[in-house]
C-alpha positions as CSV (number, residue, x, y, z in Angstrom):
1,X,54.6,11.4,-2.2
2,X,54.9,10.4,1.5
3,X,51.3,8.2,2.1
4,X,49.7,8.4,5.7
5,X,49.2,5.3,7.6
6,X,46.8,4.1,8.5
7,X,44.4,5.9,6.5
8,X,41.5,5.9,3.7
9,X,42.2,8.1,0.7
10,X,38.4,9.1,-1.7
11,X,39.8,8.9,-4.9
12,X,38.3,10.4,-7.9
13,X,38.6,9.1,-11.2
14,X,37.9,10.0,-15.0
15,X,34.7,10.2,-16.3
16,X,36.1,9.4,-19.7
17,X,39.3,10.9,-20.7
18,X,42.1,9.6,-19.3
19,X,43.6,12.8,-19.3
20,X,41.9,14.1,-16.2
21,X,43.8,11.5,-14.2
22,X,46.1,13.8,-11.7
23,X,49.1,13.4,-11.0
24,X,48.2,13.4,-7.3
25,X,45.6,10.2,-8.0
26,X,48.0,8.3,-9.6
27,X,50.7,8.8,-6.9
28,X,48.5,7.7,-4.3
29,X,46.9,5.0,-5.8
30,X,50.4,3.8,-6.6
31,X,51.7,3.7,-3.0
32,X,48.6,2.9,-0.9
33,X,48.9,-1.1,0.1
34,X,44.8,-1.8,-1.2
35,X,42.6,-0.2,-3.5
36,X,38.5,-1.2,-3.0
37,X,37.0,-0.6,-6.7
38,X,33.2,-0.8,-7.5
39,X,34.1,-2.6,-10.6
40,X,37.8,-4.9,-10.3
41,X,37.8,-5.7,-13.8
42,X,36.9,-1.7,-14.8
43,X,39.1,-0.5,-12.7
44,X,42.0,-3.3,-12.8
45,X,42.1,-1.7,-16.4
46,X,42.2,1.4,-15.5
47,X,45.4,1.0,-12.9
48,X,47.1,-1.1,-15.6
49,X,46.8,1.6,-18.0
50,X,49.1,3.5,-16.0
51,X,51.5,1.3,-14.7
52,X,49.7,0.8,-11.1
53,X,49.8,-2.9,-9.8
54,X,48.1,-2.4,-6.1
55,X,46.0,-5.1,-5.0
56,X,42.1,-4.6,-5.6
57,X,39.7,-5.4,-3.7
58,X,35.9,-5.2,-4.6
59,X,33.5,-2.6,-3.1
60,X,29.7,-2.1,-4.5
61,X,26.7,-1.6,-3.6
62,X,25.6,-5.5,-2.9
63,X,29.1,-5.9,-0.9
64,X,29.5,-3.2,1.2
65,X,28.7,-3.6,4.4
66,X,30.4,-6.9,4.7
67,X,33.7,-5.8,3.2
68,X,33.5,-2.1,5.7
69,X,34.7,-4.8,8.1
70,X,37.3,-6.4,6.5
71,X,38.9,-3.2,5.3
72,X,39.0,-1.8,8.9
73,X,40.5,-4.2,9.7
74,X,43.2,-3.4,7.2
75,X,43.9,0.5,8.9
76,X,43.7,-1.2,12.5
77,X,46.5,-3.1,10.9
78,X,48.2,0.3,10.1
79,X,47.5,0.1,6.0
80,X,46.4,3.0,3.2
81,X,43.5,2.0,1.8
82,X,42.2,4.2,-1.3
83,X,38.9,4.2,-2.7
84,X,37.2,4.8,-6.2
85,X,34.1,4.1,-8.0
86,X,34.0,2.8,-11.5
87,X,34.3,7.1,-12.8
88,X,34.4,10.3,-10.8
89,X,34.2,10.9,-8.1
90,X,33.4,7.5,-5.2
91,X,30.1,8.4,-2.8
92,X,28.2,10.7,-5.4
93,X,26.1,7.9,-6.5
94,X,28.3,5.3,-6.6
95,X,29.7,3.2,-3.3
96,X,31.4,4.4,-0.2
97,X,29.1,5.9,2.6
98,X,29.2,3.1,4.5
99,X,33.2,2.2,4.5
100,X,33.8,6.7,4.5
101,X,31.3,6.7,8.0
102,X,32.8,3.5,9.8
103,X,36.6,4.8,9.1
104,X,35.7,8.3,10.3
105,X,33.8,7.0,13.2
106,X,37.0,4.5,13.8
107,X,39.2,7.5,14.2
108,X,41.0,6.9,10.9
109,X,41.9,10.0,8.4
110,X,39.8,10.1,5.8
111,X,41.6,12.0,2.8
112,X,39.7,13.9,-0.3
113,X,41.8,13.5,-3.5
114,X,39.6,15.7,-6.0
115,X,38.8,15.2,-9.3
116,X,36.5,14.3,-12.0
117,X,33.1,14.4,-11.1
118,X,29.8,14.2,-13.8
119,X,28.0,16.7,-11.5
120,X,30.0,19.4,-11.5
121,X,31.1,19.0,-15.1
122,X,27.0,19.2,-16.9
123,X,26.5,22.3,-14.2
124,X,29.7,24.3,-15.5
125,X,29.0,23.5,-19.2
126,X,24.8,24.4,-18.9
127,X,24.7,28.0,-18.6
128,X,22.0,27.2,-15.7
129,X,22.2,29.1,-12.2
130,X,25.0,27.0,-9.7
131,X,25.0,28.8,-7.4
132,X,22.2,26.9,-5.5
133,X,21.6,23.3,-6.9
134,X,19.8,20.5,-5.8
135,X,21.3,16.8,-6.8
136,X,18.6,14.1,-6.8
137,X,21.1,11.1,-8.6
138,X,18.9,8.6,-10.5
139,X,15.2,9.0,-10.3
140,X,13.0,5.8,-9.3
141,X,13.2,3.5,-12.4
142,X,9.7,2.5,-12.1
143,X,7.0,5.3,-13.7
144,X,4.6,6.1,-10.8
145,X,7.8,6.5,-8.3
146,X,9.5,8.7,-10.3
147,X,6.4,10.9,-11.6
148,X,5.4,11.4,-7.7
149,X,9.7,12.4,-7.2
150,X,9.2,15.1,-9.9
151,X,5.8,16.2,-8.4
152,X,8.0,16.9,-5.2
153,X,9.9,18.8,-6.8
154,X,7.9,21.0,-9.2
155,X,8.3,23.8,-7.1
156,X,12.0,24.0,-6.4
157,X,13.2,27.1,-6.9
158,X,16.7,25.8,-7.6
159,X,18.2,24.4,-10.5
160,X,18.1,20.5,-10.0
161,X,20.5,18.1,-11.3
162,X,19.5,14.1,-12.1
163,X,21.8,11.2,-13.5
164,X,20.1,8.5,-15.6
165,X,20.7,5.5,-18.1
166,X,20.2,6.1,-21.3
167,X,17.3,3.5,-21.6
168,X,15.3,5.0,-19.5
169,X,16.3,8.6,-20.6
170,X,13.1,9.1,-22.9
171,X,10.8,7.9,-20.1
172,X,12.2,10.6,-18.1
173,X,11.9,13.3,-20.5
174,X,8.2,12.4,-20.7
175,X,7.8,12.4,-17.1
176,X,9.6,15.9,-16.9
177,X,7.6,17.5,-19.8
178,X,4.3,16.5,-17.6
179,X,5.3,17.1,-14.6
180,X,7.6,20.5,-15.1
181,X,5.6,20.9,-18.4
182,X,7.8,22.0,-21.7
183,X,8.6,25.2,-21.5
184,X,11.5,24.4,-18.5
185,X,14.6,25.2,-19.6
186,X,17.1,22.2,-19.5
187,X,20.3,20.8,-20.5
188,X,21.4,16.9,-21.4
189,X,24.8,16.1,-21.3
190,X,26.4,12.6,-22.2
191,X,29.2,11.0,-22.4
192,X,30.8,13.9,-21.2
193,X,34.8,14.6,-21.8
194,X,34.7,11.5,-23.8
195,X,34.6,11.4,-28.2
196,X,31.0,11.2,-28.4
197,X,30.1,14.2,-26.3
198,X,27.1,15.6,-26.7
199,X,24.8,18.5,-24.9
200,X,21.2,19.3,-25.7
201,X,20.1,22.8,-24.6
202,X,16.8,24.3,-24.8
203,X,13.2,23.6,-23.3
204,X,12.0,20.1,-22.5
205,X,10.5,20.1,-25.7
206,X,13.3,21.0,-27.8
207,X,15.8,18.7,-25.9
208,X,12.9,16.0,-26.1
209,X,13.0,16.5,-29.7
210,X,16.1,16.5,-30.4
211,X,17.2,13.6,-28.1
212,X,14.2,11.1,-30.0
213,X,15.9,12.6,-33.3
214,X,19.0,10.8,-33.3
215,X,18.5,6.8,-31.8
216,X,22.1,6.5,-32.4
217,X,23.5,8.7,-29.4
218,X,21.0,7.1,-27.1
219,X,23.7,5.1,-25.4
220,X,25.8,6.2,-22.7
221,X,25.8,7.7,-19.1
222,X,23.5,11.2,-19.0
223,X,23.2,13.8,-17.0
224,X,20.3,16.3,-17.2
225,X,20.3,19.7,-15.8
226,X,16.8,21.3,-15.2
227,X,16.2,24.8,-14.3
228,X,14.4,25.8,-10.8
229,X,10.9,26.6,-11.2
230,X,10.2,30.0,-11.4
231,X,8.7,32.6,-8.6
232,X,5.4,33.0,-7.8
233,X,5.7,36.3,-8.2
234,X,7.0,35.7,-11.9
235,X,3.9,33.6,-13.1
236,X,1.3,34.6,-10.7
237,X,0.5,30.5,-11.9
238,X,0.4,27.3,-10.0
239,X,2.3,24.6,-11.9
240,X,-0.8,22.8,-12.7
241,X,-2.0,25.7,-15.0
242,X,1.6,26.3,-16.8
243,X,0.9,22.5,-17.3
244,X,-1.5,23.0,-18.7
245,X,-1.2,26.3,-20.9
246,X,2.2,24.1,-22.0
247,X,-0.3,21.7,-23.7
248,X,-2.4,24.2,-25.3
249,X,0.1,26.1,-27.2
250,X,1.7,23.4,-28.7
251,X,-1.9,23.0,-30.9
252,X,-3.0,26.7,-30.6
253,X,-1.7,30.1,-31.2
254,X,-1.2,31.7,-28.0
255,X,-3.9,33.7,-27.1
256,X,-6.9,31.1,-27.8
257,X,-4.3,28.8,-25.4
258,X,-4.3,31.4,-22.8
259,X,-8.5,31.9,-22.8
260,X,-9.1,28.1,-22.9
261,X,-6.3,27.6,-20.3
262,X,-8.3,29.6,-18.3
263,X,-11.4,28.6,-18.7
264,X,-10.0,25.6,-16.8
265,X,-8.2,26.2,-14.6
266,X,-9.6,29.1,-13.3
267,X,-5.9,31.1,-13.7
268,X,-6.1,34.6,-15.0
269,X,-5.9,34.7,-18.7
270,X,-3.6,37.9,-18.9
271,X,-1.1,35.8,-16.2
272,X,-1.6,32.9,-18.7
273,X,-0.4,35.0,-21.5
274,X,2.0,37.0,-20.2
275,X,3.8,33.3,-19.0
276,X,3.5,31.6,-22.7
277,X,4.8,34.9,-24.0
278,X,8.1,34.7,-21.8
279,X,8.0,30.5,-22.7
280,X,8.1,31.1,-26.5
281,X,10.4,33.3,-26.8
282,X,8.5,36.6,-26.0
283,X,6.3,35.9,-29.9
284,X,3.0,35.1,-30.2
285,X,1.8,32.6,-32.9
286,X,-0.8,34.1,-33.5
287,X,0.2,38.1,-34.5
């Protein structure tokens, strides 16, 4: 294929399965003058696998501003540069925004070579609404900031997508249960496209239990897809009322839980009962 010069190519690479590397991506990475990579050691192994010997230059969150200047100079000299991340599509919770913005501002062509993305892969198999969704990337690592971010999203009706590192999944699932209530539908996708790909689905309570039951599987990159908040008209309840009921119905028959939640929150008992009935799959444990 013909490589445009000067130009910046934004190239997607596999998120796990090397068979997902497109022929166009291979041709571009082999044909450009330089590849800017998040981790040159990791990307060096990827390029070597496909017999690509193009020189690499590092571009990551700690050097992107400085590296952008030298890459713009290469573009000015008439070179073609490719940008890749460690896996998936650059800029999607990965470095590259500063470089892409600067290249466009300078008038150089910025060309997409689309391909794998953990975000899209997880959405495509989650079975949750995908016509409208919100991508939140990684939640804050600190508990207070994480909880505050989730509270801001509690009433969001669109499907929510988060990336998470395996060492923080336990804390994030606990925060989701606390803020959204355990009955919210979700999917946890781990190691997508890899040999040990795992997909857990159900409500937050079920996914959390399944994750905790298999400590050996608690590694690899994780995508969390969480159902949006029910429309107010469907529940007639605010988030706090739902949260209280979700906690109580884990310990009491639904009718008792609804009655007690009504006294605690001031919400209508029937609305609480109907919400709990829907969340439990239409079964009242007291019957």
